[in-house]
DRENKOLSE-341153 format. One line per field, with one value per residue (C-alpha): x, y, z; residue number from 1. Coordinates in Angstrom, 1 decimal, always signed. Example, Ala and Ser with C-alpha at 12.3 -4.5 7.8 and 13.67 -1.06 7.14 Angstrom:
BEGIN
c1 c(+12.3 | +13.7)
c2 c(-4.5 | -1.1)
c3 c(+7.8 | +7.1)
k c(1 | 2)
% end
This chain:
BEGIN
c1 c(+0.0 | +1.2 | -0.2 | -1.2 | +0.9 | -0.1 | -1.6 | -4.0 | -5.8 | -6.5 | -7.4 | -9.9 | -11.5 | -11.9 | -13.4 | -15.9 | -16.9 | -18.0 | -19.6 | -23.0 | -24.1 | -23.7 | -21.9 | -19.2 | -18.7 | -18.5 | -16.0 | -13.7 | -13.7 | -13.2 | -10.2 | -8.6 | -9.2 | -8.0 | -4.5 | -4.8 | -6.3 | -10.0 | -12.8 | -15.8 | -17.6 | -20.5 | -21.4 | -24.2 | -25.7 | -25.8 | -27.0 | -26.1 | -29.5 | -31.3 | -31.4 | -30.6 | -27.3 | -27.6 | -30.2 | -29.7 | -27.2 | -26.1 | -24.0 | -23.1 | -20.9 | -18.7 | -18.6 | -18.9 | -19.8 | -17.5 | -20.4 | -21.1 | -24.6 | -26.2 | -25.8 | -28.3 | -28.8 | -30.7 | -28.3 | -25.3 | -26.5 | -27.8 | -24.6 | -21.9 | -22.1 | -18.9 | -20.9 | -22.2 | -18.6 | -18.7 | -20.9 | -17.7 | -15.1 | -13.7 | -11.4 | -11.1 | -10.6 | -9.6 | -11.6 | -11.2 | -13.7 | -12.8 | -14.9 | -14.8 | -16.5 | -19.3 | -19.8 | -18.4 | -16.3 | -15.9 | -13.2 | -12.0 | -8.2 | -5.3 | -3.7 | -5.3 | -3.2 | -3.6 | -6.5 | -10.0 | -11.6 | -10.0 | -11.5 | -11.4 | -14.4 | -14.4 | -16.9 | -17.8 | -18.6 | -20.4 | -22.1 | -24.6 | -21.9 | -21.9 | -23.5 | -22.3 | -19.6 | -17.8 | -16.6 | -14.1 | -13.0 | -10.6 | -8.5 | -5.1 | -5.2 | -2.6 | -3.0 | -0.3 | -1.0 | -0.7 | -3.4 | -5.7 | -5.4 | -5.8 | -8.9 | -10.4 | -10.1 | -11.7 | -14.4 | -15.4 | -15.6 | -17.6 | -20.1 | -20.7 | -21.2 | -23.6 | -25.6 | -25.9 | -27.1 | -29.3 | -30.9 | -34.1 | -33.2 | -35.2 | -37.6 | -38.9 | -42.2 | -41.0 | -43.6 | -42.9 | -42.5 | -44.8 | -43.4 | -43.9 | -42.2 | -39.2 | -39.0 | -39.1 | -36.6 | -34.2 | -34.3 | -33.7 | -30.7 | -29.3 | -29.2 | -32.2 | -34.2 | -37.9 | -38.7 | -36.7 | -38.4 | -41.8 | -41.0 | -39.7 | -42.7 | -45.3 | -46.3 | -46.4 | -43.7 | -46.3 | -47.1 | -43.4 | -43.1 | -46.1 | -44.6 | -41.3 | -43.2 | -45.1 | -41.8 | -40.2 | -43.2 | -43.4 | -39.7 | -39.8 | -37.1 | -36.8 | -35.0 | -35.0 | -31.3 | -32.1 | -34.9 | -32.4 | -30.0 | -32.7 | -34.1 | -30.6 | -30.1 | -33.5 | -32.8 | -35.6 | -33.2 | -29.7 | -26.9)
c2 c(+0.0 | +3.5 | +6.3 | +9.4 | +12.6 | +14.8 | +17.4 | +14.8 | +14.7 | +18.4 | +18.3 | +15.4 | +17.2 | +20.4 | +18.4 | +16.8 | +20.1 | +21.2 | +17.8 | +18.1 | +14.5 | +11.4 | +9.5 | +12.2 | +11.8 | +8.0 | +8.1 | +10.6 | +8.5 | +5.2 | +6.6 | +8.1 | +5.1 | +2.5 | +3.7 | +2.6 | -0.8 | +0.0 | -1.3 | -1.3 | +1.8 | +2.9 | +6.6 | +7.5 | +10.1 | +9.2 | +10.4 | +9.5 | +10.8 | +7.7 | +4.1 | +3.3 | +5.0 | +5.0 | +7.5 | +7.3 | +5.5 | +7.7 | +5.1 | +1.4 | -0.5 | -3.6 | -7.2 | -6.4 | -9.9 | -11.9 | -13.8 | -11.6 | -10.9 | -7.4 | -5.1 | -2.5 | -0.3 | -2.9 | -5.8 | -3.6 | -2.3 | -5.7 | -7.6 | -5.0 | -4.6 | -2.6 | +0.4 | +1.2 | +1.7 | +5.2 | +6.2 | +5.7 | +6.8 | +10.3 | +9.6 | +7.1 | +3.5 | +0.3 | -2.9 | -6.5 | -9.1 | -12.8 | -15.9 | -18.3 | -21.7 | -20.1 | -17.2 | -13.8 | -12.1 | -8.3 | -6.6 | -3.1 | -3.2 | -1.0 | -2.1 | -4.6 | -7.6 | -11.1 | -12.6 | -11.2 | -8.0 | -4.9 | -1.5 | +2.1 | +3.7 | +7.5 | +9.3 | +12.8 | +15.4 | +18.8 | +21.3 | +18.6 | +16.1 | +12.9 | +13.6 | +10.8 | +8.3 | +6.6 | +3.1 | +1.7 | -1.9 | -4.1 | -7.2 | -5.6 | -2.0 | +0.6 | +1.2 | +3.9 | +7.2 | +9.0 | +6.9 | +7.3 | +11.1 | +11.4 | +9.2 | +11.1 | +14.4 | +12.9 | +11.1 | +14.3 | +16.2 | +13.3 | +13.3 | +17.0 | +16.9 | +13.9 | +15.5 | +18.8 | +16.9 | +14.2 | +15.7 | +17.7 | +21.4 | +23.7 | +25.7 | +29.2 | +27.9 | +26.5 | +26.6 | +27.9 | +25.3 | +25.4 | +25.8 | +22.1 | +21.1 | +23.3 | +21.8 | +18.2 | +18.9 | +20.6 | +17.5 | +15.4 | +17.5 | +17.1 | +13.3 | +12.3 | +9.3 | +9.4 | +7.4 | +9.8 | +12.8 | +11.3 | +10.6 | +14.1 | +15.8 | +13.4 | +12.3 | +8.9 | +7.8 | +7.7 | +11.4 | +12.2 | +10.3 | +12.1 | +15.5 | +14.6 | +13.5 | +16.8 | +18.7 | +16.9 | +17.7 | +21.3 | +21.9 | +20.0 | +17.5 | +13.7 | +12.9 | +14.2 | +15.1 | +17.3 | +18.9 | +19.6 | +21.3 | +23.4 | +24.4 | +25.5 | +27.5 | +29.2 | +30.0 | +27.8 | +25.8 | +26.3 | +23.9)
c3 c(+0.0 | -0.9 | +1.2 | -0.8 | -0.5 | +2.5 | +0.1 | -1.2 | +2.2 | +2.1 | -1.6 | -1.0 | +1.9 | -0.1 | -3.0 | -0.6 | +0.8 | -2.6 | -3.6 | -5.2 | -5.1 | -3.0 | -5.9 | -5.9 | -2.2 | -2.5 | -5.3 | -3.5 | -0.4 | -2.3 | -4.1 | -1.1 | +1.3 | -1.2 | -0.7 | +2.9 | +2.1 | +2.8 | +0.5 | +2.9 | +4.0 | +6.2 | +6.8 | +9.1 | +11.4 | +15.1 | +18.5 | +22.0 | +23.1 | +21.6 | +22.6 | +18.9 | +18.2 | +14.4 | +13.1 | +9.4 | +7.2 | +4.3 | +2.6 | +3.1 | +0.7 | +0.5 | +1.6 | +5.3 | +6.5 | +4.1 | +2.5 | -0.5 | +0.8 | +0.2 | +3.2 | +4.1 | +7.2 | +9.1 | +8.6 | +9.3 | +12.6 | +13.7 | +12.9 | +13.8 | +17.6 | +17.7 | +16.4 | +20.0 | +21.1 | +19.6 | +22.7 | +24.8 | +22.3 | +22.0 | +19.1 | +16.2 | +17.1 | +15.4 | +15.5 | +14.3 | +13.2 | +13.2 | +12.5 | +15.5 | +15.9 | +17.8 | +15.3 | +14.5 | +17.1 | +17.1 | +19.2 | +19.7 | +19.4 | +19.9 | +16.6 | +14.1 | +13.4 | +11.9 | +10.1 | +9.7 | +8.6 | +10.3 | +10.4 | +11.7 | +13.3 | +13.2 | +15.5 | +14.4 | +16.9 | +16.7 | +18.9 | +20.0 | +20.9 | +18.8 | +15.4 | +13.2 | +12.3 | +9.5 | +9.6 | +7.1 | +6.7 | +4.8 | +5.1 | +4.8 | +6.1 | +7.0 | +10.8 | +11.0 | +12.8 | +9.4 | +7.9 | +10.9 | +11.0 | +7.2 | +7.1 | +10.1 | +8.1 | +5.0 | +7.0 | +8.7 | +5.4 | +3.8 | +6.7 | +6.5 | +2.8 | +3.0 | +5.7 | +3.7 | +0.7 | +2.2 | +5.3 | +4.9 | +5.2 | +7.3 | +5.1 | +5.4 | +6.7 | +9.9 | +12.6 | +16.1 | +18.8 | +21.9 | +25.3 | +26.1 | +22.8 | +23.5 | +27.0 | +25.7 | +22.9 | +25.3 | +27.5 | +24.5 | +23.4 | +26.9 | +26.3 | +28.3 | +27.1 | +26.5 | +29.6 | +31.8 | +30.2 | +30.7 | +34.4 | +35.0 | +33.4 | +34.7 | +31.2 | +29.4 | +27.1 | +24.3 | +24.9 | +24.7 | +21.5 | +20.0 | +21.0 | +19.2 | +16.1 | +16.0 | +16.6 | +13.6 | +11.4 | +12.6 | +11.8 | +8.5 | +9.4 | +9.3 | +12.6 | +16.2 | +15.9 | +12.9 | +15.0 | +17.8 | +15.3 | +13.7 | +17.1 | +18.3 | +15.1 | +15.6 | +19.2 | +20.6 | +22.7 | +23.9 | +22.9)
k c(1 | 2 | 3 | 4 | 5 | 6 | 7 | 8 | 9 | 10 | 11 | 12 | 13 | 14 | 15 | 16 | 17 | 18 | 19 | 20 | 21 | 22 | 23 | 24 | 25 | 26 | 27 | 28 | 29 | 30 | 31 | 32 | 33 | 34 | 35 | 36 | 37 | 38 | 39 | 40 | 41 | 42 | 43 | 44 | 45 | 46 | 47 | 48 | 49 | 50 | 51 | 52 | 53 | 54 | 55 | 56 | 57 | 58 | 59 | 60 | 61 | 62 | 63 | 64 | 65 | 66 | 67 | 68 | 69 | 70 | 71 | 72 | 73 | 74 | 75 | 76 | 77 | 78 | 79 | 80 | 81 | 82 | 83 | 84 | 85 | 86 | 87 | 88 | 89 | 90 | 91 | 92 | 93 | 94 | 95 | 96 | 97 | 98 | 99 | 100 | 101 | 102 | 103 | 104 | 105 | 106 | 107 | 108 | 109 | 110 | 111 | 112 | 113 | 114 | 115 | 116 | 117 | 118 | 119 | 120 | 121 | 122 | 123 | 124 | 125 | 126 | 127 | 128 | 129 | 130 | 131 | 132 | 133 | 134 | 135 | 136 | 137 | 138 | 139 | 140 | 141 | 142 | 143 | 144 | 145 | 146 | 147 | 148 | 149 | 150 | 151 | 152 | 153 | 154 | 155 | 156 | 157 | 158 | 159 | 160 | 161 | 162 | 163 | 164 | 165 | 166 | 167 | 168 | 169 | 170 | 171 | 172 | 173 | 174 | 175 | 176 | 177 | 178 | 179 | 180 | 181 | 182 | 183 | 184 | 185 | 186 | 187 | 188 | 189 | 190 | 191 | 192 | 193 | 194 | 195 | 196 | 197 | 198 | 199 | 200 | 201 | 202 | 203 | 204 | 205 | 206 | 207 | 208 | 209 | 210 | 211 | 212 | 213 | 214 | 215 | 216 | 217 | 218 | 219 | 220 | 221 | 222 | 223 | 224 | 225 | 226 | 227 | 228 | 229 | 230 | 231 | 232 | 233 | 234 | 235 | 236 | 237 | 238 | 239)
% end
């Protein structure tokens, strides 16, 4: 494997910033990551405020499970338990998957060695804390600090570009949140689960769920994390 020149990292990140379609993002990441031995990719939005970490998968590609089977968002999340480690991570980390007699074994490792599929998971943080991640995998990867830092820069740029293109933007017709909706969304932004919010406010979990559904509709977004970001931008809640 031959690592690309240092300037290629910046050039790739700049190209991603101006990408106007998901295929352009995918090709830029494929080309850059191939130099480090990666041929499997997952890019997704995430939130530590939800029981399910992964909110929306923007891109999944490659033979993740070594069987040639198609991989979609459901199968990836169900079969890749290492994803939840991003809730504890503050920086990119390596992982290894091997096939044992009793099934697949995923481990977070300091440095990947030996047989199996190895990978790098890159959490992406913003004003709300954890906002997304990219996972890259391959059978013979470059685990050097140079590769890890370069891929982290490119993964961050790819995530921001994909989010800009794929997440529903806030329109001019955004409706104002009620006081109760702002309160519930503020609790959610603080990392509280629906059950905790319900107990604190003396409401049922179903009521909290309904409030969040109305909030998303009112703000014209698809996910609660998007609603939080829009509400912070509009000044309805504080980051």
